[in-house]
C-alpha positions in Angstrom: 0.0 0.0 0.0 2.9 2.3 0.9 2.0 5.8 -0.2 -1.5 5.0 -1.6 -2.9 5.6 1.8 -1.6 9.2 1.9 -4.7 10.2 -0.1 -6.6 9.9 3.1 -5.3 13.2 4.2 -7.3 14.9 1.5 -10.6 13.4 2.8 -13.0 15.6 4.8 -15.2 13.8 7.3 -18.7 15.1 7.7 -21.8 14.8 9.8 -25.1 14.1 8.2 -28.5 12.6 8.6 -30.0 10.0 6.3 -33.4 10.8 4.8 -36.3 9.8 7.0 -37.3 7.1 4.5 -33.9 5.4 5.0 -33.5 6.1 8.8 -36.7 6.8 10.6 -34.8 7.7 13.8 -33.0 10.5 11.8 -29.8 10.1 13.9 -26.7 12.1 13.4 -24.2 10.1 11.3 -20.5 10.5 10.6 -18.8 9.6 7.4 -17.5 10.7 4.0 -19.3 12.0 0.9 -18.9 9.4 -1.8 -18.5 12.0 -4.6 -15.6 13.7 -2.7 -13.9 10.5 -1.9 -14.1 9.4 -5.6 -12.1 12.6 -6.5 -9.4 11.5 -4.1 -9.4 7.7 -5.0 -12.0 6.0 -7.2 -11.0 2.7 -5.6 -12.6 3.8 -2.3 -16.1 4.1 -3.6 -18.7 1.7 -5.2 -20.5 3.1 -8.2 -24.1 2.7 -9.3 -25.1 1.2 -12.6 -24.5 4.6 -14.3 -20.9 4.8 -13.0 -21.6 7.5 -10.4 -20.2 7.2 -6.9 -22.8 5.6 -4.7 -21.2 4.5 -1.4 -17.9 4.7 0.3 -16.0 1.5 0.7 -15.2 2.0 4.4 -13.4 -1.4 4.7 -10.9 0.0 2.2 -10.7 3.3 4.1 -10.1 1.3 7.3 -7.2 -0.6 5.8 -5.6 2.6 4.6 -6.0 4.1 8.0 -4.3 1.1 9.5 -1.4 1.6 7.0 -1.0 5.3 8.0 -1.2 4.4 11.7 1.6 1.8 11.3 3.7 4.3 9.4 3.3 6.8 12.2 3.9 4.2 14.8 7.2 3.2 13.2 8.2 6.9 13.0 7.3 7.4 16.6 9.5 4.4 17.6 12.4 5.9 15.7 11.8 9.3 17.4 11.8 7.6 20.8 15.1 5.9 20.1 16.6 9.2 18.9 15.3 11.0 22.0 16.8 8.3 24.3 20.2 8.6 22.5 20.1 12.4 22.7 19.3 12.3 26.5 22.3 10.0 27.0 24.4 12.5 25.1 23.1 15.4 27.2 23.9 13.5 30.4 27.4 12.8 29.2 28.0 16.4 28.2 26.6 17.7 31.5 28.9 15.4 33.4 31.8 16.7 31.3 30.9 20.3 31.9 30.5 19.7 35.7 33.9 17.9 35.7 35.6 20.8 33.9 33.9 23.4 36.2 35.1 21.5 39.3 38.6 21.4 37.9 38.5 25.2 37.3 37.3 25.8 40.8 40.0 23.6 42.3 42.7 25.4 40.3 41.6 28.6 41.9 42.0 30.5 38.7 39.3 32.6 37.2 39.4 33.0 33.5 40.3 36.5 32.4 39.6 38.5 29.3 42.5 40.4 27.8 41.9 43.6 25.9 44.2 44.2 23.1 44.5 47.9 22.4 46.6 48.3 19.3 
């Protein structure tokens, strides 16, 4: 699937109510508009006999969502490993700075700035 699922980012979820004849309770529904989905990916819709988008193939959308989730999960794992590595580096650098600071204090010297007036 690789990058095919990136088309999902162009989809716009909507709220809607089915017509009373199809859903007497007239509950609020959540989903996608088949015509808009077809513009993004024709493979994500089922067409009527005239070839017009009729319904969204949500099972295909779900598979694409899973693909995007897995890609993000792998990226997150890599970022966590990088953060752990950087934290160790920061700890090592902090220890080095503290060691050098302690050595400077023990030597009793304070660094001086020399002004060169030529």
